[in-house]
N, C-alpha and C positions, 0 to 999 in steps of 0.2 A: 795446285791445279796447273797442269801443263797444257800448252797449246802447240799444235803442229807447226804453226808459222812463227813461233818464237815470240819474243816481246813480253810485255807484262801480262799477268793473268787478269781475267775479267773481274770487275768489282762485284760485290754482292748485291748491288742495287739493280743489276741487269734484269732481274726477275720482275721488276716493277715497271719496266719500260718496254715500248714496242718500237722497233726500228722503222724508219721511213725510207722509201726508195731514194737513192742518191740522184739528185736532179742535175747538178753540174759536175762534170768530170774533173774540173780543176780544183774543186773544193776538197780540202783535206779532212775536215771534220764531218763525221756522220751525224745526222740529226735523228732524234727519237722523240717520242711523246709518252707522257705518263699514261700507263694502261687504265688507271681509274678515270683520269680526265677524258681519255678516249671513249670509255664506256658511257660517261655522263654527258660530255659535251659533243661527242661525235666529231663532225668536221670542224668545229670551232676550237678544238684543243690546240694549244700553242706549242709548236715544236721547241725542243731543247737540244743543245749540242751534247753529244754523248761524252761527257766528261764527268767523273765522279762528283766533283765539287759542285758543278751546275745542277746535276740531277738531285743531289742531296739538298741544295738550297731550294729547288722547286718543291721537293717533297715536304720539307719543313714548313713551307708556306701554303701547301695545297690543301684546301679545306675538304676536297673530295677524298683525298688519301686518308686524312685524319678521320673523316666520317666512316670510311669503310673499315679501317684497321684499328681505330680507337687506341687503347693503351699499347697494343702491339706495335703501333707505328713508332713510338718512342724507342722501343727495343730494337726495331729494324734500323733506325738511324744511329743508335748507339753502337750496334754491331758493325756498322759501316766504319766508324772511327777506330774500332779495335783491330781492323784487318790491315793496318798500315804496313806496307812492305818497303824496306829500305831501297833506295836507289842503287843501282849497280855501281854508280860513280862513287858512292860513299861507303861501300863495303871494303873493309881492310882485312886482309888475311895475313896473319903473322906466321912466319915460319919459313 
């Protein structure tokens, strides 16, 4: 998956979150909210920082996510672990 702006490709959990508007210009981390929590809790959904590890942790503990996706939720989280991409700093090319 390529992006026009370069950098890392998006993680596969992006389909289960909704981005929030960036409030402060100085903040580097973009916040998001779990789409299922947003459907169920509306304005009371707690924002998460858009980092794969934090989103995964939230989804693992989110009862609304597990209620909606059931057994498929385990596969979604498993697939997240399988997509690990090596860091550019650790890639060694011989030759």
